[in-house]
C-alpha positions as CSV (number, residue, x, y, z in Angstrom):
1,M,117.7,138.8,112.0
2,K,119.4,138.1,108.5
3,S,118.2,135.0,106.7
4,E,119.1,133.4,103.2
5,I,118.0,131.0,101.4
6,V,119.9,129.3,98.6
7,D,118.6,126.4,96.2
8,V,120.4,123.4,96.7
9,N,118.2,121.9,93.4
10,E,115.2,122.1,92.2
11,T,112.8,120.8,95.3
12,R,115.9,121.3,98.4
13,R,116.2,124.6,100.3
14,D,118.8,125.7,102.8
15,L,118.2,128.2,105.1
16,T,120.7,130.4,106.6
17,V,120.0,132.0,110.1
18,E,121.6,134.8,112.2
19,V,119.6,136.1,114.8
20,P,121.4,139.4,116.8
21,S,123.3,138.8,120.1
22,T,121.1,140.8,122.0
23,V,117.8,138.7,121.1
24,V,120.0,135.9,122.3
25,D,120.7,137.4,125.3
26,E,117.4,138.6,125.9
27,A,115.6,135.1,125.9
28,I,118.5,133.5,127.7
29,G,116.9,136.2,130.6
30,H,113.7,135.1,129.9
31,A,114.1,131.4,130.5
32,A,116.1,132.0,133.2
33,A,113.5,134.0,135.4
34,K,111.0,131.4,134.5
35,L,113.3,128.6,135.7
36,G,114.0,130.7,138.9
37,R,110.1,130.8,139.7
38,Q,110.0,127.2,139.1
39,A,113.4,126.3,140.5
40,R,113.5,124.1,144.3
41,I,116.9,124.3,145.5
42,P,118.3,123.6,149.2
43,G,118.5,126.7,151.6
44,F,116.6,129.3,148.9
45,R,113.5,130.6,148.9
46,P,110.9,129.5,146.0
47,G,111.4,132.5,143.1
48,K,113.9,133.5,145.6
49,V,116.9,132.4,144.4
50,P,119.6,134.5,142.7
51,A,119.9,134.7,138.6
52,T,123.4,133.8,139.0
53,V,123.1,130.3,140.3
54,V,119.7,129.7,138.5
55,R,122.0,130.2,135.1
56,Q,124.9,128.2,136.8
57,R,122.8,125.3,138.0
58,F,120.0,125.2,134.8
59,R,122.6,126.1,132.3
60,G,122.1,123.0,129.6
61,Q,118.4,123.1,130.0
62,I,118.0,127.3,129.7
63,M,120.2,127.0,126.0
64,Q,117.6,124.5,125.0
65,D,115.0,126.0,125.8
66,V,116.5,129.0,124.1
67,A,117.4,127.3,120.9
68,E,114.2,125.4,120.7
69,F,112.1,128.9,121.1
70,L,114.7,130.9,118.7
71,V,114.9,128.3,116.3
72,A,111.1,127.7,115.8
73,Q,110.5,131.8,115.4
74,A,113.1,132.3,113.2
75,V,112.6,129.8,110.8
76,G,108.4,130.3,110.8
77,E,109.5,134.4,110.5
78,A,112.3,133.4,107.8
79,L,109.7,131.2,105.7
80,T,106.9,133.7,106.3
81,E,108.3,136.6,105.0
82,R,109.3,135.0,101.6
83,G,105.9,132.6,101.3
84,V,108.1,129.5,101.4
85,E,106.4,126.2,102.4
86,P,108.5,122.8,103.7
87,I,106.6,119.7,102.9
88,D,108.2,118.3,106.2
89,T,110.2,119.7,109.9
90,P,113.0,121.5,108.6
91,D,116.5,119.6,109.7
92,I,118.2,121.8,111.9
93,Q,122.7,122.0,110.9
94,D,125.4,123.7,112.3
95,L,123.6,125.7,115.4
96,V,126.0,127.5,117.1
97,L,124.6,129.3,120.9
98,E,126.3,131.1,122.9
99,E,125.5,133.6,125.5
100,G,126.4,137.1,124.1
101,K,127.1,136.0,120.4
102,A,124.3,136.2,117.6
103,L,122.5,132.2,117.4
104,T,123.6,130.8,113.6
105,F,122.3,127.6,112.5
106,K,121.2,126.5,109.3
107,A,117.8,124.7,108.3
108,S,117.4,122.2,105.0
109,F,114.2,121.3,103.9
110,D,112.1,120.2,100.8
111,V,109.3,122.3,99.0
112,V,107.1,121.8,95.9
113,P,107.9,124.3,93.2
114,G,105.1,125.8,91.4
115,F,104.8,124.5,87.6
116,D,102.7,123.9,84.9
117,P,100.8,120.5,84.5
118,G,99.6,121.0,80.9
119,D,96.9,120.8,79.1
120,L,94.3,118.0,80.7
121,G,92.6,117.6,77.3
122,T,95.7,116.0,75.9
123,I,95.5,113.3,78.3
124,E,94.1,109.8,76.6
125,A,92.6,106.8,78.1
126,S,90.4,103.7,77.6
127,E,87.7,102.8,79.8
128,P,87.7,98.9,79.9
129,A,84.1,97.8,78.4
130,V,82.0,96.2,81.4
131,A,80.2,93.0,79.6
132,I,79.3,89.9,81.7
133,E,79.1,86.8,79.5
134,D,77.2,83.9,80.4
135,E,80.0,81.6,81.5
136,A,81.3,84.1,84.0
137,V,77.4,83.8,85.6
138,G,77.9,80.3,85.6
139,H,81.1,79.9,87.6
140,A,79.6,82.4,90.2
141,L,76.9,80.0,90.4
142,E,79.0,76.9,90.7
143,R,80.9,78.6,93.5
144,L,78.0,79.2,95.3
145,R,76.9,75.7,94.9
146,E,80.4,74.7,96.2
147,R,80.3,77.0,99.3
148,A,76.6,75.5,100.0
149,A,78.0,71.7,100.0
150,R,77.4,70.1,103.8
151,Y,79.1,67.2,105.0
152,E,76.9,63.8,105.5
153,A,77.7,60.8,107.6
154,V,78.3,57.9,105.6
155,E,76.8,55.0,107.7
156,T,78.3,51.9,105.6
157,G,81.5,51.4,103.6
158,V,84.8,52.2,104.2
159,V,87.0,55.4,103.8
160,E,87.5,56.2,99.7
161,A,89.2,59.0,98.4
162,G,87.7,62.4,99.2
163,H,85.9,61.5,102.4
164,T,86.2,63.6,105.3
165,V,87.4,61.2,108.6
166,V,87.0,62.0,112.2
167,V,89.9,60.2,114.5
168,A,91.2,60.0,117.5
169,L,94.9,60.1,117.2
170,E,98.1,59.8,119.1
171,R,101.4,61.0,117.3
172,Q,105.3,61.2,118.2
173,G,107.7,62.5,116.0
174,T,111.3,61.5,115.7
175,N,113.7,64.2,113.7
176,K,116.7,63.6,112.0
177,A,119.1,63.1,114.3
178,G,116.9,60.8,116.2
179,V,115.7,62.4,119.0
180,K,111.7,62.1,119.7
181,G,109.7,64.5,120.6
182,E,106.4,64.5,122.8
183,T,103.4,61.9,122.4
184,E,100.5,64.3,121.2
185,K,97.2,63.0,121.8
186,H,93.9,64.1,120.2
187,E,90.2,63.3,120.8
188,Q,88.2,64.3,117.6
189,V,89.8,65.5,114.4
190,S,88.1,66.4,111.4
191,I,90.6,65.6,108.4
192,E,89.8,66.0,104.5
193,L,91.0,63.4,102.5
194,G,93.1,65.4,99.7
195,A,93.8,68.3,101.5
196,P,97.4,70.1,100.8
197,S,97.9,70.3,104.4
198,N,97.7,66.9,105.4
199,P,100.9,64.9,106.3
200,P,102.6,63.2,103.4
201,G,101.3,59.4,102.6
202,F,99.0,60.3,105.6
203,D,95.6,59.5,103.2
204,T,96.8,56.3,101.6
205,E,97.1,55.0,105.0
206,M,93.4,55.9,105.8
207,I,91.8,54.3,102.6
208,G,90.1,51.4,103.1
209,M,89.3,51.8,107.0
210,A,86.0,51.1,109.0
211,P,84.7,53.3,111.5
212,G,85.9,52.1,114.8
213,T,89.0,50.3,113.7
214,T,92.5,51.0,114.8
215,K,95.7,51.5,112.7
216,S,99.3,52.2,113.7
217,F,101.8,53.2,111.0
218,V,105.0,55.4,110.4
219,L,105.5,58.5,108.2
220,N,108.3,59.7,106.4
221,Y,108.6,63.2,105.8
222,P,111.3,64.4,103.0
223,D,113.9,66.6,103.6
224,D,112.2,69.4,102.0
225,Y,109.4,69.5,103.7
226,T,108.0,72.5,104.8
227,I,107.7,72.1,108.1
228,A,111.6,72.8,109.2
229,E,111.4,70.4,112.2
230,L,109.7,67.3,110.7
231,A,112.0,67.8,107.7
232,G,114.1,64.6,106.9
233,G,112.0,62.7,110.2
234,T,109.2,60.8,111.0
235,V,106.3,60.2,113.1
236,D,104.4,57.4,114.5
237,Y,100.7,57.8,114.6
238,T,97.7,55.7,115.9
239,V,94.5,56.2,114.7
240,T,91.0,55.1,115.7
241,L,88.8,55.8,112.8
242,K,85.4,56.8,114.7
243,E,83.2,58.4,111.7
244,I,83.2,59.1,108.1
245,K,81.6,62.0,106.2
246,Q,81.3,62.7,102.6
247,R,81.0,65.9,101.5
248,V,77.7,66.8,99.1
249,V,76.9,69.7,96.9
250,P,73.5,70.6,96.6
251,P,71.8,71.2,92.8
252,L,71.3,74.1,91.0
253,D,68.1,74.6,91.5
254,D,65.4,76.8,93.2
255,E,65.1,75.1,96.5
256,L,69.0,76.6,96.6
257,A,68.1,80.0,95.8
258,K,65.9,80.0,98.4
259,D,68.7,78.7,100.6
260,L,71.0,80.9,99.6
261,G,68.8,84.4,100.4
262,E,65.4,86.0,99.3
263,F,65.2,84.7,95.8
264,D,62.0,83.0,94.4
265,S,63.8,81.1,92.3
266,L,67.1,80.0,90.4
267,D,66.5,82.7,87.6
268,A,66.0,85.7,90.2
269,L,69.7,84.0,92.1
270,R,70.8,84.5,88.5
271,T,70.1,87.8,88.1
272,R,71.3,89.0,91.5
273,V,74.5,87.3,90.4
274,R,74.9,88.9,86.9
275,E,74.3,92.3,88.6
276,D,76.9,92.0,91.0
277,L,79.3,90.6,88.8
278,E,78.8,94.1,86.3
279,H,78.9,96.3,89.6
280,E,82.1,94.7,90.6
281,A,83.1,94.9,86.8
282,R,82.2,98.5,86.5
283,H,84.0,99.3,89.6
284,A,87.2,97.5,88.2
285,A,87.0,99.5,84.8
286,E,86.9,102.8,86.9
287,R,89.9,101.7,88.9
288,Q,91.6,101.0,85.8
289,L,90.6,104.4,84.2
290,R,91.7,105.7,87.4
291,A,95.4,104.2,87.4
292,D,95.7,104.9,83.4
293,V,95.0,108.4,84.1
294,L,97.1,109.1,87.2
295,K,100.3,107.3,85.6
296,Q,99.9,110.0,82.6
297,L,99.8,112.9,85.5
298,S,102.7,111.2,87.4
299,S,104.7,111.7,84.0
300,R,103.9,115.9,84.0
301,V,106.2,116.5,87.2
302,P,109.3,118.0,85.8
303,F,111.3,117.8,88.6
304,A,112.5,114.8,90.8
305,V,110.0,114.1,93.4
306,P,111.5,114.7,97.2
307,A,113.0,112.1,98.6
308,S,111.3,112.5,101.6
309,L,107.8,112.6,100.4
310,V,108.5,109.2,98.5
311,D,109.9,107.7,102.1
312,R,107.0,108.5,103.9
313,E,104.5,107.1,101.3
314,I,106.9,104.1,101.5
315,D,106.5,104.1,105.1
316,R,102.7,104.1,105.0
317,R,102.8,101.5,102.3
318,L,104.3,99.2,104.9
319,E,101.9,100.0,107.6
320,D,99.2,99.3,105.4
321,F,100.6,95.9,104.3
322,A,101.9,95.2,107.8
323,R,98.1,96.2,109.1
324,R,96.1,93.6,106.4
325,L,99.0,90.6,108.0
326,M,97.4,91.2,111.6
327,D,94.0,91.6,110.3
328,Q,94.7,87.9,109.3
329,R,96.0,86.7,112.6
330,I,99.9,86.4,110.7
331,D,102.2,88.5,112.8
332,P,104.4,90.5,110.9
333,R,107.9,89.9,113.1
334,Q,107.2,86.2,112.4
335,A,105.8,86.2,109.0
336,N,109.6,85.8,106.6
337,I,109.6,88.8,105.0
338,D,112.1,90.4,103.6
339,W,111.3,93.8,104.8
340,A,114.3,95.9,103.0
341,A,113.4,93.9,100.5
342,F,109.9,94.6,100.2
343,R,110.8,98.1,100.9
344,E,112.6,98.7,98.0
345,G,110.4,96.9,95.7
346,Q,107.5,99.8,96.8
347,R,110.2,102.5,95.9
348,A,109.0,102.5,91.9
349,P,105.1,102.3,92.5
350,A,105.6,105.0,95.6
351,T,107.4,107.4,93.5
352,E,104.6,107.4,90.7
353,A,102.0,107.7,93.5
354,V,103.8,111.0,95.4
355,A,104.3,112.7,91.3
356,S,100.4,111.6,90.6
357,A,99.6,113.5,93.9
358,I,102.0,116.5,93.1
359,V,100.1,117.1,89.6
360,L,96.4,116.8,91.4
361,D,97.2,119.3,94.0
362,E,98.5,121.4,91.3
363,V,95.5,121.3,89.7
364,A,93.4,121.6,92.5
365,K,96.0,125.1,93.1
366,R,94.9,126.4,90.0
367,E,91.7,125.8,89.1
368,N,90.8,127.2,92.6
369,V,88.9,123.8,93.9
370,V,88.2,123.8,97.3
371,V,86.9,121.5,100.2
372,S,83.5,123.0,101.7
373,D,82.5,122.4,105.1
374,D,79.5,120.4,103.5
375,D,81.9,118.3,101.9
376,L,84.3,117.4,105.2
377,N,80.9,116.9,106.9
378,A,79.6,113.9,104.3
379,E,82.8,112.6,104.5
380,L,82.6,112.0,108.3
381,Q,78.9,110.9,108.0
382,R,80.3,108.3,105.5
383,Y,82.9,107.1,107.8
384,A,80.1,107.2,110.6
385,D,77.6,104.8,108.9
386,Q,80.1,102.7,108.5
387,T,81.9,102.1,111.9
388,G,78.5,103.2,113.9
389,H,80.3,106.1,116.0
390,T,79.0,109.6,115.9
391,V,80.4,112.3,113.4
392,A,81.2,114.5,116.7
393,S,83.2,111.6,117.8
394,I,85.3,111.0,115.0
395,R,85.4,114.6,113.8
396,A,86.9,114.8,117.6
397,R,89.4,111.7,117.2
398,L,90.5,113.3,113.8
399,Q,91.4,116.5,115.3
400,K,93.3,115.3,118.3
401,D,95.1,112.9,116.0
402,G,95.8,116.2,113.6
403,E,94.8,114.1,110.6
404,L,91.3,116.5,110.0
405,G,93.3,118.2,107.3
406,R,94.7,115.0,105.9
407,L,91.0,114.2,105.4
408,A,90.4,117.3,103.4
409,A,93.5,117.3,101.3
410,G,92.5,113.9,100.4
411,L,89.2,115.0,99.5
412,R,90.5,118.0,97.6
413,R,92.3,115.4,95.1
414,E,89.8,113.6,94.8
415,K,87.9,116.2,93.3
416,A,90.8,117.4,91.1
417,V,90.8,113.9,90.0
418,A,87.2,114.3,88.7
419,L,88.4,117.6,87.1
420,V,91.1,115.7,85.1
421,L,88.6,113.0,83.9
422,A,86.2,115.5,83.1
423,K,89.1,117.0,80.9
424,A,90.5,114.1,79.8
425,Q,89.3,112.2,76.2
426,I,88.0,108.9,78.0
427,K,87.4,106.7,75.0
428,K,85.1,103.6,76.0
429,G,86.1,100.0,75.6
């Protein structure tokens, strides 16, 4: 077999291969014999179909099997011989396969060449200070008060701004073309006056109503209303007020603390709130420090990162974003998102992320960073504790999906990050 690798650029390689005709003919013979043993052709006993008939009847299948086998074998041998490791499956082009002739083709692929990531001790970064002001604690306690609010019935009086009303209503819309829609009826609807989602003018019509009374009115929707089918149209309402409720926020005292959890007093709750805020602030500071260091690492790649890696990272980011939408019960296909623009907007951060990962891999290689079985088992145990599955089942699923190696690579990069942070000059804010 003859092969040659040509450097297209710093990361792109073209491998040209020529496989001798004798090897090609032998492979064709093996493929034909295999198909002959399996072929079922009328007039011939199983396994007794003449080779010439098999080659005529199944020529396309035979040549496809031979091409797949010989290309994979030849590419593997050529790359192993030269110690070259592609970052993705090579793209096969210009393949020529004929019986009695040499097989020729070109395989194009990307690589990440070795390079010197530089002196890690020259990296400088600041870790933000973790200081929680009393005002921040106070705001957090106020948010807890707001979440603990309850709704109480208003026994006497009429609807006022800020009340929540419980109503039975009928409504029928008419679009701007004058076409009426179907009448909708709802027997028990709670509406908080002042909510931004309320129809324009609805709150004003409810003010002053007393429980048990009924009122009919028409609301006009502006041409620029966010719901397209209502824009420029009208809706006829008939509302019967059943109940008035008001939102009551509890006082900030020991009783609220006891209601919120195992706290004996407001001081104990305040202490926990401060601890939680400090914990969040420390994590935020660590994330900021990590981001700053990784950004500096990304600038140390001396070549343009392979486009295939950038596209893969963009795909991962889009999948992650779509998954988060689905977790919120939003159909990504109906979210009115310009996915092409969103994808392009991810290109710069994706390129930076890929570049920093390349540097981390090179640091791990040069510093002999390894992931032990204990490291991997500890990570699998962490997943098991979070999900309730067994370590064995998680390992089996990852192996089946081919993700175990990716998990190990991620752990290796995390060790490399820790090594970089240990060598960098970190100033406390």
